C-alpha positions as CSV (number, residue, x, y, z in Angstrom):
1,M,95.7,117.4,88.3
2,N,93.6,115.9,85.4
3,V,96.6,114.0,83.9
4,V,97.2,112.4,87.2
5,R,93.2,111.3,87.6
6,R,93.7,109.7,84.3
7,V,96.8,107.9,84.8
8,I,95.2,106.2,88.2
9,S,92.3,105.5,86.0
10,E,94.3,103.8,83.7
11,L,96.2,101.7,86.2
12,P,95.2,97.9,87.0
13,P,93.0,97.3,89.6
14,D,95.3,96.3,92.1
15,L,97.5,99.1,91.5
16,R,94.9,101.5,91.1
17,E,93.6,101.0,94.4
18,L,97.0,101.5,95.9
19,A,97.3,104.8,94.3
20,E,94.0,106.3,95.2
21,R,95.1,106.0,98.5
22,I,98.3,108.6,98.0
23,P,97.7,112.3,98.2
24,V,99.2,114.4,95.3
25,F,100.4,117.7,96.0
26,C,101.7,120.5,93.5
27,E,104.2,123.3,94.4
28,W,105.2,125.7,91.9
29,E,108.7,125.9,93.2
30,M,110.9,123.7,95.4
31,A,110.6,125.0,99.0
32,D,113.9,125.8,100.9
33,H,113.4,122.4,103.3
34,W,113.3,120.1,100.2
35,L,116.9,121.4,99.2
36,E,117.9,121.4,102.9
37,E,116.8,117.6,103.0
38,G,118.9,116.8,99.9
39,V,116.3,116.8,97.1
40,A,118.2,117.8,93.9
41,D,117.2,121.3,92.7
42,D,116.2,120.0,89.3
43,S,113.7,117.4,90.8
44,M,110.3,117.4,88.9
45,G,108.7,115.2,91.4
46,L,109.1,113.4,94.8
47,F,107.7,110.4,96.7
48,S,108.0,110.9,100.3
49,G,107.0,109.0,103.4
50,P,107.0,105.1,103.9
51,A,107.0,102.7,101.1
52,L,104.5,100.0,100.7
53,D,106.7,97.3,101.3
54,E,108.2,99.4,104.8
55,P,107.1,97.9,108.1
56,T,104.4,100.2,110.0
57,D,106.4,102.6,112.3
58,L,103.6,103.8,114.7
59,D,106.0,106.7,115.7
60,C,106.2,108.0,112.3
61,L,103.9,111.1,111.7
62,E,104.6,111.1,107.9
63,S,102.2,109.3,105.5
64,P,103.0,108.4,101.6
65,R,102.4,111.5,99.3
66,I,103.9,112.7,95.9
67,T,104.8,116.1,95.3
68,F,105.2,117.6,91.9
69,F,107.6,120.7,91.3
70,L,105.5,122.4,88.6
71,A,107.9,124.9,87.7
72,E,110.9,122.7,87.1
73,L,108.1,120.8,84.8
74,W,107.2,123.3,82.9
75,D,110.4,124.6,82.2
76,Y,111.8,120.9,81.2
77,C,108.9,120.8,78.9
78,E,109.8,124.1,77.4
79,E,106.4,125.2,78.0
80,D,104.8,122.8,75.7
81,P,101.2,121.9,77.2
82,V,101.5,118.1,75.4
83,T,105.1,117.7,76.5
84,F,104.1,118.7,80.0
85,D,101.2,116.1,80.3
86,E,103.2,113.2,79.1
87,E,106.2,114.3,81.7
88,V,103.6,114.7,84.7
89,R,102.5,111.0,83.5
90,I,106.1,110.0,83.7
91,T,106.8,111.6,86.6
92,Y,103.7,110.1,88.4
93,V,104.4,106.6,87.5
94,H,108.2,107.0,88.5
95,E,107.2,108.5,92.2
96,F,104.6,106.1,92.6
97,G,106.9,103.4,91.6
98,H,108.8,104.3,94.7
99,Y,106.0,103.7,96.8
100,L,105.7,100.3,95.4
101,G,109.2,99.7,95.5
102,L,109.6,99.0,91.9
103,D,112.6,100.6,89.8
104,E,112.3,102.0,86.3
105,D,112.9,98.4,84.8
106,E,110.3,96.7,86.9
107,L,108.0,99.4,85.8
108,E,108.8,99.1,82.4
109,A,108.3,95.2,82.6
110,R,104.6,95.9,84.0
111,G,104.0,98.2,81.1
112,L,103.4,101.2,83.1
113,L,106.4,103.3,81.7
């Protein structure tokens, strides 16, 4: 996604390096397994895997990743491409914040939201 690449390129160098390590996936609709795992059906994005500050678990096969649910984003933005790009940016930063262990206030304090 071009929007995600642009957001990553605008991050401070220390965060950019971390962000470049996390793959981003896109799903048109949320798969049933996400719902079964308790993800809200109106989620536009999801961070999954271990956060940066979590101890390394050698038995864990899951790596950090961000997944976008495009249909939910598109509907939320009322099919407006400009609003969609902005919401992708916000959603990416929010999910990346989960990886960093930062909440919304901390993201705002750092000028990321």
